[in-house]
N, C-alpha and C positions, 0 to 999 in steps of 0.2 A: 159816268154815264157813257154808254158805247153809242156812238153816232153810226147811222146807216149811212151808205156811200151818197144816197141823195140828200140826207140831212147835212153831211159835211159840205157837199157841193153847193147847195142852197145858202148855207152859212157864209160863203164867200161869193156868192153870185152877185149879191148886192152891190158889190164893188165895181162889177163891170158896168154899171150904170152910170158911175161917175166919171165926169171927163178925165181924159189924161192928157199929159202934155206931150207933144210929139216933137221929136228931134231927129234931124239927119243922122244916119247911122253909117259908119265905115264897116267893113267885113270884120275888122278886129273888135269892134263895138257888139257885136252880134246882130241878129235880125230882130230882136225885142228884149224884153227883160221881165224878170219875176216882179209883177205888179203887187202882189200879196201872196203870204203863205201861211198856212195853219198847220202846225206841228212838223212833220218830216217830209222831206223830198229829195230826190237825187237826179242828178244829170250824168250820162255818160256819152263822152265824145271821144270815138275810137281814134287813136290806140291808148288814150288816156283810162285809168280806171275810174269807176263810179265815185262820184264826189257829191257831198251834201250841197243841196240848193240853198241859198239864202235870199232874203228880201233885196230886189233890186239886182241880182246877178244877171248877166247877159245870158240869153239863150242862142243857140247856133243852129244852122241847118245841119242835117244828119245827127242831131243829138236825140238820145233816148232820155225821156223824162218819166220819172216814176215817183209814186206817192205812198206812204205808209198807212197803218191804221189812223182811222180819224184824222186823216190829213187832207189838204187840198193846196193847189197852187193855182194862181191866176197868172197867165202870160199874157202880156200886152205886146203885140207885133208892132212893127214900123209903120204899118198902113192903118193902125187904129183898130185892128180886130182883136178880140181877146178870147182866150180859151181857158176855162175853168177845168181843171183836172181834179176829179174826186178822189176819195181814200181808195187805196190799194189799186190805183191805175197805172196804165202805162200808155205813152204815145211815142212815136217817132215823127221828127219834123223832117220829112222826106224831102221837100223843096220849098224854097222860100225866096222869091225874087221880087223886089219891090222897086219899082221906079216911078216916082211921083210924077214924073214928066212925060211917061210913056206908056205904051201898051204892052211891054213886054213882061209885066208882072205875073207871078203865078204862085199860088199857095197849094202845097199837098202835104197832108197830115194823116198818119196811120195811127189809128186809136185802137190799140191792141186789147185793152181789157179795162173796165172800170166806167164810171159815171162821169159825164162830160157836159159842158155848156159852151157853146159856141156863138160869137156875135160877130158878124162880118164886118170889114173894114172897107176901104177904098180900092181894093184889088178889083178888077171886074169880076163879077160873079161867075162868069162861066170859065174863069181861070182859078176857081177855088174848089178844090177837091178834099173830101174827108173819107178815109176809108175805115172800115171795121172788117174783122175776118169774114164777114159775110155779105156785105154791102158796100158801095161806093155812093156817097151822097153829094151831089151838085147842089149848090145854094143859089139864091137870088134874093138880096136884101133880107138876109135871115138871121134870126136868133133860134137855135136849136138846143134841145136837151136830149142826150141820148147816154144809153147804159150799154156796154159791151159786156156780156157774161163770159165766164171762163170758158164755156163750151163753145164761144163764137155768136151766140144768138145775139140780136142788136134790137134793143127798144128805142124809138125816137119819138120825140113831141116837138112840134113846131110852135114856138112862141109868137113869132111874127115872121112875115115874108113866105117864101116857098122853097121847097126841097124836092129834088128829084132823087129817088132811090134806084140804083141799079145793082141787081145780084152779081154774084161772081161770073155766071155765065153770060152776062150782058143783058138780061131780060130786066125790063123795067117794073118795078114793082108798085103796086097802087098805093 
């Protein structure tokens, strides 16, 4: 049975509701880790070649994460935020700085294509940005589900909290 992107995403999304242990991480430990994986996923951290991702592998800033057919990955970040990446999806973790004792934390992720579910963590909400080819999403205490099509079109649903969407030219979308 072939799963749709949304079905693969929802299959793993329930794990996001489970509490996860938080540990202080050093840059060598990454900025988070793979909390769950269904089938195939790959990470590319330049200049290294694409490598298969496995359960509990570390993820890093500037890493490209991709999934295959009928696949999904749940990434748990150091601040407690979680990103579920659905089938045939691609993201880039552009920037991730987390300081539990300070306000200089920031999270910027580009969601190139595919279905995604994001649950915010303890980074101040005005410092979290999710970008697709057509919109930038700012969050406030939010859980989002969105789908970026190959042509760049973005569909988004807010499960909880609020989100502001801005189009590529800076206009705020309803």
